[in-house]
DRENDO-1510 file (C-alpha; in Angstrom, 1 decimal, always signed):
<recs>
REC; n; res; u; v; w
REC; 1; MET; -0.3; +0.1; +0.5 .
REC; 2; SER; +1.7; +3.7; -0.9 .
REC; 3; PHE; +0.2; +6.6; -1.3 .
REC; 4; LEU; +1.0; +9.2; -4.5 .
REC; 5; GLY; +1.6; +13.2; -3.6 .
REC; 6; ILE; +1.9; +15.6; -6.7 .
REC; 7; ASP; +3.1; +19.3; -5.7 .
REC; 8; LEU; +2.3; +21.5; -8.8 .
REC; 9; GLY; +4.6; +24.3; -8.4 .
REC; 10; THR; +5.4; +27.6; -10.4 .
REC; 11; GLY; +8.7; +25.8; -12.4 .
REC; 12; SER; +8.2; +22.4; -12.2 .
REC; 13; LEU; +6.0; +19.6; -11.0 .
REC; 14; LYS; +6.9; +17.0; -8.7 .
REC; 15; VAL; +5.5; +13.3; -7.9 .
REC; 16; ALA; +6.3; +11.4; -4.8 .
REC; 17; ILE; +5.5; +7.9; -3.5 .
REC; 18; VAL; +5.3; +7.2; +0.4 .
REC; 19; ASP; +4.8; +4.1; +2.0 .
REC; 20; GLU; +2.5; +2.9; +4.5 .
REC; 21; ASP; +4.9; +4.3; +7.0 .
REC; 22; GLY; +5.3; +8.0; +5.4 .
REC; 23; HIS; +8.2; +7.1; +3.9 .
REC; 24; GLU; +9.6; +8.5; +0.5 .
REC; 25; GLN; +9.9; +5.3; -1.7 .
REC; 26; ALA; +10.3; +7.2; -5.1 .
REC; 27; VAL; +10.3; +10.7; -5.9 .
REC; 28; ALA; +10.6; +12.5; -10.0 .
REC; 29; SER; +9.9; +15.8; -11.1 .
REC; 30; VAL; +10.0; +17.8; -14.7 .
REC; 31; ALA; +10.1; +21.4; -14.9 .
REC; 32; TYR; +8.6; +23.4; -17.3 .
REC; 33; PRO; +8.8; +26.9; -18.6 .
REC; 34; LEU; +7.0; +30.4; -17.1 .
REC; 35; GLU; +5.4; +32.4; -19.7 .
REC; 36; THR; +5.5; +36.0; -20.0 .
REC; 37; PRO; +3.5; +36.9; -23.3 .
REC; 38; HIS; +3.2; +40.8; -22.3 .
REC; 39; ALA; +5.4; +42.8; -19.6 .
REC; 40; GLY; +3.8; +41.9; -16.6 .
REC; 41; TRP; +2.2; +38.6; -17.1 .
REC; 42; ALA; +3.2; +35.6; -16.0 .
REC; 43; GLU; +1.0; +32.4; -17.3 .
REC; 44; THR; +1.4; +28.5; -17.6 .
REC; 45; SER; -0.7; +26.2; -20.3 .
REC; 46; VAL; -2.9; +23.9; -18.4 .
REC; 47; GLU; -1.3; +21.6; -21.0 .
REC; 48; THR; +2.0; +21.6; -20.1 .
REC; 49; TRP; +0.6; +21.2; -16.9 .
REC; 50; TRP; -1.0; +18.1; -18.0 .
REC; 51; ARG; +2.5; +17.0; -19.9 .
REC; 52; ALA; +4.7; +17.7; -17.0 .
REC; 53; LEU; +2.4; +15.2; -14.9 .
REC; 54; THR; +2.2; +12.1; -17.4 .
REC; 55; GLU; +5.7; +12.4; -17.7 .
REC; 56; ALA; +6.9; +12.7; -13.9 .
REC; 57; ALA; +4.3; +9.5; -13.6 .
REC; 58; ALA; +5.9; +7.7; -16.3 .
REC; 59; ARG; +9.6; +7.9; -13.9 .
REC; 60; LEU; +8.0; +6.1; -11.7 .
REC; 61; PRO; +8.2; +2.3; -11.3 .
REC; 62; GLU; +5.1; +0.7; -12.2 .
REC; 63; ALA; +5.2; -2.0; -9.5 .
REC; 64; LEU; +4.8; +1.2; -6.8 .
REC; 65; ARG; +2.3; +3.1; -9.1 .
REC; 66; ARG; +0.3; -0.1; -9.0 .
REC; 67; GLU; +0.3; -0.1; -5.4 .
REC; 68; VAL; -1.0; +3.6; -4.6 .
REC; 69; LYS; -4.3; +4.1; -2.8 .
REC; 70; ALA; -5.0; +7.8; -2.8 .
REC; 71; ILE; -3.4; +11.1; -4.0 .
REC; 72; GLY; -2.9; +13.9; -2.7 .
REC; 73; PHE; -2.6; +17.6; -4.0 .
REC; 74; SER; +0.0; +20.5; -2.9 .
REC; 75; GLY; -0.1; +23.6; -5.4 .
REC; 76; GLN; +1.6; +27.0; -6.5 .
REC; 77; MET; -0.8; +29.9; -4.3 .
REC; 78; HIS; -3.0; +32.5; -5.4 .
REC; 79; GLY; -3.0; +31.8; -9.1 .
REC; 80; VAL; -6.2; +31.3; -11.2 .
REC; 81; VAL; -7.3; +28.6; -13.5 .
REC; 82; LEU; -10.6; +29.9; -15.7 .
REC; 83; ILE; -12.5; +26.2; -16.7 .
REC; 84; ASP; -16.0; +26.3; -19.0 .
REC; 85; GLU; -18.7; +24.2; -18.1 .
REC; 86; ALA; -17.2; +21.0; -19.8 .
REC; 87; GLY; -14.3; +21.3; -17.8 .
REC; 88; ASN; -11.8; +22.9; -20.5 .
REC; 89; ALA; -9.4; +25.8; -19.7 .
REC; 90; VAL; -10.8; +29.5; -20.9 .
REC; 91; ARG; -7.6; +30.9; -21.3 .
REC; 92; PRO; -3.7; +30.3; -19.7 .
REC; 93; ALA; -3.4; +30.0; -15.9 .
REC; 94; MET; -2.5; +33.5; -14.6 .
REC; 95; LEU; -0.2; +33.0; -11.7 .
REC; 96; TRP; +1.2; +34.8; -8.3 .
REC; 97; PRO; +4.5; +36.4; -10.0 .
REC; 98; ASP; +2.0; +38.1; -12.6 .
REC; 99; THR; +1.5; +42.0; -11.9 .
REC; 100; ARG; -0.8; +43.0; -14.4 .
REC; 101; ALA; -3.6; +44.0; -11.9 .
REC; 102; LEU; -0.9; +45.9; -9.9 .
REC; 103; ASP; -3.1; +49.5; -10.5 .
REC; 104; LEU; -6.2; +47.1; -9.7 .
REC; 105; LEU; -6.0; +47.4; -5.5 .
REC; 106; ASP; -7.8; +49.9; -4.2 .
REC; 107; ALA; -10.5; +47.2; -4.0 .
REC; 108; TRP; -8.3; +46.1; -1.1 .
REC; 109; PRO; -7.7; +49.3; +1.3 .
REC; 110; GLU; -5.4; +48.9; +4.3 .
REC; 111; PRO; -5.7; +47.4; +7.1 .
REC; 112; GLN; -6.5; +43.9; +5.4 .
REC; 113; PRO; -6.5; +40.8; +7.0 .
REC; 114; ASN; -3.2; +40.0; +5.4 .
REC; 115; PRO; -1.4; +40.9; +2.5 .
REC; 116; VAL; -2.2; +41.7; -0.6 .
REC; 117; ALA; -0.8; +41.2; -4.2 .
REC; 118; PRO; -1.5; +41.6; -7.9 .
REC; 119; GLY; -0.8; +38.1; -8.6 .
REC; 120; MET; -3.4; +36.7; -5.7 .
REC; 121; ALA; -6.5; +35.4; -7.8 .
REC; 122; GLY; -8.8; +38.7; -6.3 .
REC; 123; PRO; -6.9; +41.2; -8.6 .
REC; 124; LEU; -6.1; +39.2; -11.6 .
REC; 125; LEU; -10.1; +38.3; -11.5 .
REC; 126; ARG; -10.7; +42.2; -11.3 .
REC; 127; TRP; -8.2; +42.2; -14.0 .
REC; 128; ILE; -10.3; +39.4; -16.2 .
REC; 129; VAL; -13.8; +41.1; -15.7 .
REC; 130; ARG; -12.2; +44.2; -16.9 .
REC; 131; HIS; -10.1; +43.5; -20.1 .
REC; 132; GLU; -11.1; +39.5; -21.2 .
REC; 133; PRO; -15.3; +40.0; -21.0 .
REC; 134; GLU; -15.4; +37.3; -23.5 .
REC; 135; SER; -13.0; +35.1; -20.8 .
REC; 136; ALA; -15.4; +36.0; -18.2 .
REC; 137; ARG; -18.5; +34.8; -20.3 .
REC; 138; ARG; -17.2; +31.7; -21.4 .
REC; 139; THR; -15.9; +31.1; -17.4 .
REC; 140; ARG; -18.2; +28.2; -15.0 .
REC; 141; TRP; -15.0; +27.7; -12.3 .
REC; 142; ALA; -12.3; +30.2; -11.0 .
REC; 143; LEU; -9.8; +27.1; -9.6 .
REC; 144; GLN; -6.8; +27.4; -8.1 .
REC; 145; PRO; -4.1; +25.5; -9.5 .
REC; 146; LYS; -3.9; +22.5; -7.4 .
REC; 147; ASP; -8.0; +22.3; -7.4 .
REC; 148; TRP; -7.5; +22.5; -11.2 .
REC; 149; LEU; -5.2; +19.2; -11.6 .
REC; 150; ARG; -7.8; +17.3; -9.6 .
REC; 151; VAL; -10.8; +18.5; -11.3 .
REC; 152; ALA; -8.6; +17.3; -14.5 .
REC; 153; LEU; -8.2; +13.6; -12.7 .
REC; 154; GLY; -11.7; +13.0; -12.3 .
REC; 155; GLY; -12.5; +14.8; -9.0 .
REC; 156; ALA; -15.1; +17.1; -7.3 .
REC; 157; VAL; -15.0; +20.2; -7.5 .
REC; 158; ALA; -13.9; +21.8; -4.3 .
REC; 159; THR; -11.1; +24.0; -2.4 .
REC; 160; ASP; -9.9; +24.2; +0.7 .
REC; 161; PRO; -9.5; +26.6; +3.3 .
REC; 162; SER; -5.5; +26.9; +2.8 .
REC; 163; ASP; -5.8; +27.9; -0.5 .
REC; 164; ALA; -9.0; +30.2; -0.4 .
REC; 165; CYS; -7.6; +32.6; +2.4 .
REC; 166; ALA; -4.9; +33.3; +0.3 .
REC; 167; THR; -6.6; +34.6; -2.6 .
REC; 168; ALA; -7.9; +38.0; -1.4 .
REC; 169; LEU; -11.2; +37.1; -1.8 .
REC; 170; ALA; -12.6; +34.9; +1.6 .
REC; 171; ASP; -12.7; +35.9; +4.7 .
REC; 172; LEU; -9.6; +34.0; +7.5 .
REC; 173; ASP; -11.2; +30.5; +7.5 .
REC; 174; GLY; -11.7; +30.7; +4.0 .
REC; 175; THR; -15.2; +31.0; +3.3 .
REC; 176; TRP; -15.7; +32.9; +0.0 .
REC; 177; ASN; -16.5; +36.7; +1.2 .
REC; 178; ALA; -19.7; +37.2; -0.8 .
REC; 179; ALA; -20.1; +41.1; -0.2 .
REC; 180; LEU; -17.3; +41.4; -1.4 .
REC; 181; LEU; -17.4; +39.6; -4.9 .
REC; 182; GLU; -20.7; +41.4; -5.4 .
REC; 183; GLN; -18.5; +45.0; -4.7 .
REC; 184; LEU; -15.8; +43.4; -7.5 .
REC; 185; TYR; -18.7; +42.3; -10.3 .
REC; 186; ILE; -16.7; +38.7; -9.9 .
REC; 187; PRO; -19.8; +35.9; -10.2 .
REC; 188; HIS; -19.9; +34.0; -6.9 .
REC; 189; GLU; -20.9; +31.2; -8.1 .
REC; 190; TRP; -17.2; +30.6; -10.3 .
REC; 191; PHE; -15.9; +29.3; -6.4 .
REC; 192; ALA; -16.0; +25.9; -5.4 .
REC; 193; PRO; -17.5; +24.7; -2.2 .
REC; 194; GLY; -14.4; +24.4; +0.2 .
REC; 195; GLY; -13.9; +21.6; +2.9 .
REC; 196; PRO; -10.6; +20.6; +4.5 .
REC; 197; SER; -7.5; +19.5; +3.0 .
REC; 198; TYR; -7.6; +15.7; +4.0 .
REC; 199; ALA; -11.5; +15.7; +2.6 .
REC; 200; ALA; -12.3; +12.8; -0.1 .
REC; 201; ALA; -13.3; +15.1; -3.5 .
REC; 202; GLY; -13.9; +11.9; -5.8 .
REC; 203; VAL; -11.9; +9.0; -7.4 .
REC; 204; LEU; -9.6; +9.2; -10.4 .
REC; 205; SER; -11.1; +8.5; -13.4 .
REC; 206; GLY; -10.1; +5.7; -15.6 .
REC; 207; ASP; -8.9; +7.8; -18.3 .
REC; 208; ALA; -6.5; +9.5; -15.9 .
REC; 209; ALA; -5.7; +6.3; -14.2 .
REC; 210; GLU; -4.5; +4.9; -17.9 .
REC; 211; ALA; -2.7; +7.9; -18.9 .
REC; 212; LEU; -1.1; +7.8; -15.4 .
REC; 213; GLY; -0.2; +4.0; -14.8 .
REC; 214; LEU; -2.8; +3.9; -12.4 .
REC; 215; ARG; -5.6; +2.0; -10.8 .
REC; 216; ALA; -8.9; +3.7; -11.8 .
REC; 217; GLY; -11.3; +4.7; -8.8 .
REC; 218; ILE; -8.2; +5.5; -6.0 .
REC; 219; VAL; -9.5; +7.8; -3.7 .
REC; 220; LEU; -8.3; +11.8; -4.2 .
REC; 221; ALA; -7.7; +13.8; -1.1 .
REC; 222; THR; -9.1; +17.5; -1.5 .
REC; 223; GLY; -5.2; +18.6; -1.0 .
REC; 224; ALA; -4.1; +21.8; +0.3 .
REC; 225; ALA; -1.3; +24.8; -1.0 .
REC; 226; ASP; +2.0; +24.1; -1.0 .
REC; 227; THR; +3.3; +26.3; +1.9 .
REC; 228; PRO; +1.3; +24.3; +4.1 .
REC; 229; CYS; +1.6; +21.3; +2.5 .
REC; 230; ALA; +5.4; +21.7; +2.8 .
REC; 231; ALA; +5.4; +22.2; +6.6 .
REC; 232; LEU; +3.0; +19.1; +7.1 .
REC; 233; GLY; +5.5; +17.0; +5.1 .
REC; 234; SER; +8.5; +18.4; +7.2 .
REC; 235; GLY; +6.8; +17.6; +10.5 .
REC; 236; LEU; +5.3; +20.6; +11.7 .
REC; 237; ALA; +2.1; +19.5; +13.8 .
REC; 238; SER; +2.3; +21.8; +17.2 .
REC; 239; ASP; +1.7; +25.0; +18.2 .
REC; 240; GLY; +5.6; +26.9; +17.8 .
REC; 241; ASP; +6.9; +24.4; +15.1 .
REC; 242; ALA; +8.8; +26.8; +12.5 .
REC; 243; LEU; +10.2; +26.0; +9.1 .
REC; 244; LEU; +12.5; +28.1; +6.8 .
REC; 245; THR; +12.2; +27.0; +2.7 .
REC; 246; THR; +15.0; +29.0; +0.5 .
REC; 247; GLY; +14.3; +28.9; -3.4 .
REC; 248; THR; +13.6; +31.2; -5.3 .
REC; 249; GLY; +11.6; +33.1; -2.4 .
REC; 250; GLY; +12.1; +32.3; +0.9 .
REC; 251; GLN; +9.3; +31.7; +3.4 .
REC; 252; ILE; +9.4; +31.2; +7.1 .
REC; 253; VAL; +6.3; +29.4; +8.8 .
REC; 254; VAL; +5.6; +28.9; +12.3 .
REC; 255; ILE; +2.5; +26.6; +12.8 .
REC; 256; ALA; -0.3; +28.2; +15.4 .
REC; 257; GLU; -2.8; +26.5; +17.5 .
REC; 258; HIS; -5.4; +29.6; +17.1 .
REC; 259; GLU; -6.0; +32.2; +14.8 .
REC; 260; PRO; -2.8; +34.8; +15.0 .
REC; 261; ALA; -3.3; +38.3; +15.3 .
REC; 262; ALA; -3.5; +40.7; +12.8 .
REC; 263; VAL; +0.4; +42.0; +11.9 .
REC; 264; ARG; +0.9; +44.7; +9.0 .
REC; 265; GLY; +3.3; +42.3; +6.4 .
REC; 266; LEU; +2.5; +38.8; +7.8 .
REC; 267; HIS; +0.2; +36.4; +6.7 .
REC; 268; ARG; -1.9; +34.4; +8.9 .
REC; 269; TYR; -3.8; +31.3; +7.0 .
REC; 270; ARG; -5.4; +28.5; +7.2 .
REC; 271; ALA; -2.3; +24.8; +7.5 .
REC; 272; ALA; -3.3; +22.1; +5.7 .
REC; 273; SER; -4.6; +20.5; +9.4 .
REC; 274; ASP; -6.5; +22.2; +11.9 .
REC; 275; HIS; -4.1; +24.5; +12.7 .
REC; 276; TRP; -3.3; +28.0; +11.7 .
REC; 277; TYR; +0.2; +29.6; +10.6 .
REC; 278; ARG; +1.9; +32.8; +10.2 .
REC; 279; MET; +4.0; +33.2; +7.6 .
REC; 280; ALA; +6.5; +35.9; +6.5 .
REC; 281; ALA; +7.1; +35.7; +2.5 .
REC; 282; MET; +10.2; +37.0; +1.4 .
REC; 283; GLN; +10.5; +37.3; -2.7 .
REC; 284; ASN; +14.2; +37.4; -2.9 .
REC; 285; VAL; +16.5; +34.6; -2.2 .
REC; 286; GLY; +17.8; +32.9; -4.9 .
REC; 287; ILE; +16.5; +34.7; -7.5 .
REC; 288; ALA; +18.7; +37.3; -5.8 .
REC; 289; LEU; +21.6; +34.7; -5.3 .
REC; 290; GLU; +21.4; +33.6; -8.7 .
REC; 291; ARG; +21.2; +37.0; -10.3 .
REC; 292; ALA; +24.0; +38.4; -8.6 .
REC; 293; ARG; +26.1; +35.2; -9.4 .
REC; 294; GLY; +25.3; +35.7; -12.9 .
REC; 295; TRP; +26.5; +39.4; -12.4 .
REC; 296; LEU; +29.6; +38.7; -11.2 .
REC; 297; SER; +29.9; +35.7; -14.3 .
REC; 298; TYR; +30.9; +32.6; -11.3 .
REC; 299; GLU; +29.7; +29.3; -11.4 .
REC; 300; TRP; +28.1; +28.2; -7.9 .
REC; 301; ALA; +30.9; +26.2; -6.9 .
REC; 302; ALA; +33.3; +29.6; -6.5 .
REC; 303; ALA; +30.4; +31.5; -6.4 .
REC; 304; TYR; +30.5; +29.8; -2.6 .
REC; 305; ASP; +34.5; +29.2; -2.1 .
REC; 306; GLU; +35.0; +33.0; -2.6 .
REC; 307; ALA; +32.0; +34.1; -0.8 .
REC; 308; PHE; +32.5; +32.7; +2.2 .
REC; 309; GLY; +36.8; +32.8; +2.1 .
REC; 310; ALA; +36.1; +36.7; +1.4 .
REC; 311; CYS; +36.8; +38.4; +5.3 .
REC; 312; PRO; +33.9; +39.8; +6.2 .
REC; 313; SER; +35.1; +42.5; +7.8 .
REC; 314; HIS; +36.4; +43.4; +4.1 .
REC; 315; ALA; +33.1; +42.4; +2.9 .
REC; 316; SER; +31.3; +45.2; +5.4 .
REC; 317; GLY; +34.0; +47.8; +5.5 .
REC; 318; LEU; +33.7; +47.2; +9.6 .
REC; 319; ASP; +37.0; +46.9; +11.3 .
REC; 320; THR; +37.9; +44.1; +12.8 .
REC; 321; ASN; +38.2; +45.3; +16.3 .
REC; 322; THR; +35.5; +48.1; +16.4 .
REC; 323; HIS; +32.7; +45.9; +14.2 .
REC; 324; ALA; +31.2; +44.7; +17.7 .
REC; 325; ASN; +29.4; +47.9; +17.5 .
REC; 326; ALA; +26.7; +48.6; +15.2 .
REC; 327; ASN; +27.8; +52.8; +15.0 .
REC; 328; ALA; +31.3; +51.6; +14.5 .
REC; 329; THR; +34.0; +53.9; +12.2 .
REC; 330; ALA; +34.3; +52.5; +8.9 .
REC; 331; THR; +38.1; +52.3; +7.9 .
REC; 332; ALA; +39.3; +53.2; +4.4 .
REC; 333; THR; +37.7; +49.9; +2.9 .
REC; 334; ALA; +34.6; +51.5; +2.1 .
REC; 335; PRO; +31.4; +50.0; +3.4 .
REC; 336; LEU; +30.0; +47.0; +1.7 .
REC; 337; THR; +26.0; +46.4; +1.7 .
REC; 338; PHE; +23.8; +44.2; -0.6 .
REC; 339; LEU; +20.2; +44.7; -0.4 .
REC; 340; PRO; +18.4; +41.7; -2.8 .
REC; 341; TYR; +15.0; +43.6; -3.2 .
REC; 342; LEU; +15.5; +43.2; -7.2 .
REC; 343; THR; +11.5; +42.2; -8.0 .
REC; 344; GLY; +10.5; +44.3; -4.4 .
REC; 345; GLU; +9.5; +42.7; -1.6 .
REC; 346; ARG; +7.0; +41.8; +0.5 .
REC; 347; THR; +7.9; +40.8; +4.5 .
REC; 348; PRO; +7.9; +42.9; +6.4 .
REC; 349; TRP; +8.0; +45.9; +4.3 .
REC; 350; LEU; +5.4; +45.7; +1.6 .
REC; 351; ASN; +6.8; +47.3; -0.9 .
REC; 352; PRO; +6.9; +46.3; -4.8 .
REC; 353; SER; +8.8; +49.7; -5.8 .
REC; 354; ALA; +11.9; +48.4; -3.2 .
REC; 355; ARG; +14.9; +47.8; -5.2 .
REC; 356; GLY; +18.0; +46.6; -4.7 .
REC; 357; GLY; +22.3; +46.6; -5.6 .
REC; 358; TRP; +25.4; +46.8; -3.7 .
REC; 359; LEU; +25.8; +50.0; -1.6 .
REC; 360; GLY; +29.5; +51.1; -0.8 .
REC; 361; LEU; +31.6; +49.8; -3.4 .
REC; 362; ALA; +35.1; +50.7; -4.0 .
REC; 363; LEU; +37.8; +49.9; -6.1 .
REC; 364; ASP; +39.6; +46.8; -3.7 .
REC; 365; HIS; +36.3; +45.2; -3.3 .
REC; 366; THR; +37.1; +41.6; -4.8 .
REC; 367; ARG; +34.4; +39.4; -6.6 .
REC; 368; GLY; +34.3; +37.3; -3.9 .
REC; 369; ALA; +33.5; +40.3; -1.4 .
REC; 370; MET; +30.9; +41.3; -3.7 .
REC; 371; MET; +29.5; +37.9; -3.5 .
REC; 372; ARG; +30.1; +37.6; -0.1 .
REC; 373; ALA; +27.7; +40.6; +0.8 .
REC; 374; ALA; +25.2; +39.0; -1.4 .
REC; 375; PHE; +24.9; +36.3; +0.4 .
REC; 376; GLU; +24.7; +38.2; +3.8 .
REC; 377; GLY; +22.4; +40.3; +2.1 .
REC; 378; VAL; +19.7; +37.6; +1.7 .
REC; 379; ALA; +20.6; +35.8; +5.1 .
REC; 380; PHE; +19.3; +39.6; +6.9 .
REC; 381; SER; +16.1; +40.1; +4.2 .
REC; 382; LEU; +14.7; +36.5; +6.0 .
REC; 383; ARG; +16.2; +38.0; +9.4 .
REC; 384; ALA; +13.6; +40.7; +8.9 .
REC; 385; GLY; +11.1; +38.5; +7.9 .
REC; 386; LEU; +11.7; +37.0; +11.2 .
REC; 387; ASP; +12.2; +39.8; +13.1 .
REC; 388; ALA; +8.6; +40.5; +12.1 .
REC; 389; ILE; +7.2; +37.3; +13.6 .
REC; 390; ARG; +8.9; +37.4; +16.6 .
REC; 391; ALA; +7.4; +41.0; +16.7 .
REC; 392; SER; +4.1; +39.2; +16.8 .
REC; 393; GLY; +4.9; +37.3; +19.8 .
REC; 394; ALA; +6.2; +34.3; +18.3 .
REC; 395; THR; +9.0; +33.1; +20.2 .
REC; 396; VAL; +11.2; +31.1; +17.8 .
REC; 397; THR; +14.5; +29.9; +18.6 .
REC; 398; ALA; +14.7; +27.0; +15.9 .
REC; 399; LEU; +13.3; +26.8; +12.6 .
REC; 400; LYS; +13.4; +23.0; +10.7 .
REC; 401; LEU; +15.1; +23.6; +7.5 .
REC; 402; ALA; +14.1; +22.9; +3.8 .
REC; 403; GLY; +14.8; +24.0; -0.2 .
REC; 404; GLY; +17.3; +23.3; -2.5 .
REC; 405; GLY; +18.8; +26.4; -2.0 .
REC; 406; SER; +20.1; +26.3; +1.4 .
REC; 407; VAL; +22.0; +22.7; +1.1 .
REC; 408; ASP; +26.1; +24.7; +1.5 .
REC; 409; ALA; +27.3; +23.9; +5.1 .
REC; 410; ARG; +28.8; +27.6; +5.2 .
REC; 411; TRP; +25.7; +29.3; +3.8 .
REC; 412; ARG; +23.6; +27.4; +6.5 .
REC; 413; GLN; +26.2; +28.7; +9.2 .
REC; 414; LEU; +25.4; +32.3; +7.7 .
REC; 415; LEU; +21.5; +32.1; +8.0 .
REC; 416; ALA; +21.3; +30.6; +11.7 .
REC; 417; ASP; +24.2; +33.0; +12.9 .
REC; 418; ALA; +21.9; +36.0; +10.7 .
REC; 419; LEU; +18.6; +33.6; +11.9 .
REC; 420; ASN; +20.1; +33.5; +15.7 .
REC; 421; ALA; +18.3; +30.3; +15.7 .
REC; 422; GLU; +19.5; +26.6; +15.7 .
REC; 423; LEU; +18.6; +25.2; +11.7 .
REC; 424; HIS; +17.4; +21.4; +11.5 .
REC; 425; ALA; +17.6; +20.2; +8.3 .
REC; 426; VAL; +14.4; +17.7; +7.6 .
REC; 427; ASP; +15.3; +14.6; +6.3 .
REC; 428; CYS; +13.2; +14.7; +3.6 .
REC; 429; PRO; +14.0; +16.4; +0.2 .
REC; 430; ASN; +10.4; +16.7; -0.9 .
REC; 431; ALA; +8.4; +17.8; +1.8 .
REC; 432; ALA; +5.5; +19.4; -0.5 .
REC; 433; PRO; +4.5; +16.4; -2.4 .
REC; 434; ARG; +5.5; +14.2; +1.0 .
REC; 435; GLY; +2.6; +16.3; +2.4 .
REC; 436; ALA; +0.1; +15.8; -0.1 .
REC; 437; ALA; +0.8; +11.9; -0.2 .
REC; 438; ILE; +0.1; +12.1; +3.9 .
REC; 439; LEU; -2.9; +14.0; +3.1 .
REC; 440; GLY; -4.3; +11.5; +0.6 .
REC; 441; GLY; -3.5; +8.7; +3.0 .
REC; 442; ILE; -5.8; +10.9; +5.6 .
REC; 443; ALA; -8.1; +10.9; +2.8 .
REC; 444; SER; -8.3; +7.5; +2.0 .
REC; 445; GLY; -8.9; +6.3; +6.0 .
REC; 446; HIS; -5.3; +4.8; +6.4 .
REC; 447; TRP; -4.0; +7.6; +8.8 .
REC; 448; HIS; -6.0; +10.5; +10.9 .
REC; 449; VAL; -5.4; +13.7; +11.2 .
REC; 450; HIS; -4.4; +13.4; +15.4 .
REC; 451; ASP; -1.2; +10.9; +13.5 .
REC; 452; LEU; +0.5; +13.7; +12.1 .
REC; 453; ALA; +3.2; +14.4; +14.9 .
REC; 454; ALA; +3.7; +10.6; +14.2 .
REC; 455; LEU; +4.6; +10.7; +10.7 .
REC; 456; ALA; +7.0; +13.9; +11.2 .
REC; 457; PRO; +10.7; +13.1; +9.5 .
REC; 458; GLY; +13.8; +13.0; +10.9 .
REC; 459; ALA; +15.6; +16.5; +11.3 .
REC; 460; THR; +19.7; +16.3; +11.5 .
REC; 461; LEU; +20.6; +20.1; +14.0 .
REC; 462; ALA; +22.4; +21.9; +10.7 .
REC; 463; ALA; +23.8; +24.7; +12.3 .
REC; 464; SER; +23.3; +27.1; +15.6 .
REC; 465; PRO; +23.8; +30.7; +16.4 .
REC; 466; ARG; +27.4; +31.7; +17.2 .
REC; 467; GLY; +26.8; +35.0; +18.7 .
REC; 468; ASP; +28.5; +36.6; +15.6 .
REC; 469; ARG; +28.1; +40.3; +17.3 .
REC; 470; ALA; +30.2; +41.6; +13.9 .
REC; 471; LEU; +27.3; +40.1; +11.5 .
REC; 472; ALA; +24.8; +41.9; +14.3 .
REC; 473; ALA; +26.3; +44.9; +13.6 .
REC; 474; ARG; +26.5; +44.5; +9.6 .
REC; 475; TYR; +22.6; +43.6; +10.1 .
REC; 476; ALA; +22.1; +47.1; +12.2 .
REC; 477; ARG; +23.4; +48.7; +9.1 .
REC; 478; PHE; +21.0; +47.2; +6.1 .
REC; 479; LEU; +18.3; +48.0; +8.1 .
REC; 480; ASP; +19.2; +51.6; +8.3 .
REC; 481; LEU; +20.5; +51.3; +4.7 .
REC; 482; TYR; +17.0; +50.2; +3.5 .
REC; 483; GLY; +15.3; +53.2; +5.8 .
REC; 484; ARG; +17.7; +55.6; +3.9 .
REC; 485; VAL; +16.5; +54.6; +1.0 .
REC; 486; GLU; +13.3; +53.7; +0.3 .
REC; 487; PRO; +11.8; +57.3; -0.3 .
REC; 488; TRP; +14.3; +56.8; -3.4 .
REC; 489; PHE; +12.4; +53.7; -4.1 .
REC; 490; ASP; +8.9; +55.3; -4.1 .
REC; 491; THR; +9.6; +58.4; -6.0 .
REC; 492; ALA; +11.2; +56.6; -8.4 .
REC; 493; ALA; +8.2; +54.0; -9.2 .
REC; 494; ALA; +6.1; +57.6; -9.2 .
REC; 495; VAL; +7.6; +59.0; -11.7 .
REC; 496; VAL; +7.7; +56.2; -14.3 .
REC; 497; ARG; +4.2; +56.0; -13.5 .
REC; 498; GLN; +3.3; +59.7; -14.6 .
REC; 499; SER; +6.0; +59.2; -17.5 .
REC; 500; GLY; +2.9; +56.5; -18.6 .
REC; 501; ASN; +5.8; +53.6; -18.7 .
REC; 502; VAL; +4.1; +51.0; -16.6 .
REC; 503; THR; +1.9; +47.7; -18.2 .
REC; 504; ARG; -1.3; +48.1; -17.4 .
</recs>
């Protein structure tokens, strides 16, 4: 007996089979590009997703596929898929990096229970109603990505609170906000009924079973958004459990037994279980490091070696005898700090106009010093997000660590020092599809939601904070520099908007 988890991501689809004890037996993934037909748009055709699913499934051992008893789903958050009465896609799926609805956020005036971004389903559907009336006319359902996939496999039209509450169209518990939908002229009947992430929502159709090499009629779980699925798969089950994921962006998730208080810049969403979670979402982690590496013409191995071989005091411009003081006087070497905000930022600034770069470059700075500053800048951005969570009342002294962008031991140590927290590497490299598979196991009756703590994978201590006062001083400088240049971001963005150079 085994269970299949499908994680429908932004840039790839991953499948994993876990056994009746929750241990991973096989995994496969297929990558695909993000489509940008116009500046600021981010789309993918559902045909691309379907091809990726069939290819990934074919890479799993046939014998294991035949033993699958249920399927669970994990999917990228915020985007939306429009389908007609026959279940056909009306247009390509619109995804969370999309900014076409940036000028339509006035319908969500502050304060909001959660931050609202232009790539969420609410702003995107408002854009559809205004700019693509033919698409709106043909639409029967507006689904979250993982819900579209379940329906395509023969499942019921349904959603769960973890996805619904992140659309900017629902209340905190995931109930659709009828008054807001009416205000936005978005039909209420477009939205799927809700139920628990671990509830059964139909069975696999014969056609889908043949395409995937599975048995027809197996249970399909409703599923959950990818962040809560990754938390579930990583073993977060109790109040205060925390997870750091580092990929293109970064998330810090802390489980809460009860609804957390509202804090500007932080998300508070429903988990895949019956809990809640606080989340700090930082857009510029792997994407900023990758761009810095490219600008400096590094291969990744050399980027790590030279960055972590560079003298931190040279990268920061602080004398080694005085840099324990956040207001220390700089030496002749110019201070060097990297602001990683290449795509704006969410937590804690909520500033889509924020931009990045190196500040304090001097002739004697090396590539290694610049790369070191880039790593530190990303770590400091993550710390700013964690500080927001700590300020909200959560005590975080240790985090589980997941994501492909946090493997190098030197990078892990820098993260532990910058975050002032222990990092424990989860012994499960594919947390989101594992979490989805567990939801399938619960939906089929093999597990119960109360079994989640016992299903937690092992974790190994990866790094402990060393009380680096020099690094703390550089973090204080990072925050100070952001505060100094923030007015320029807003002024520059206003000038661009007034010049008419913004895609509308």
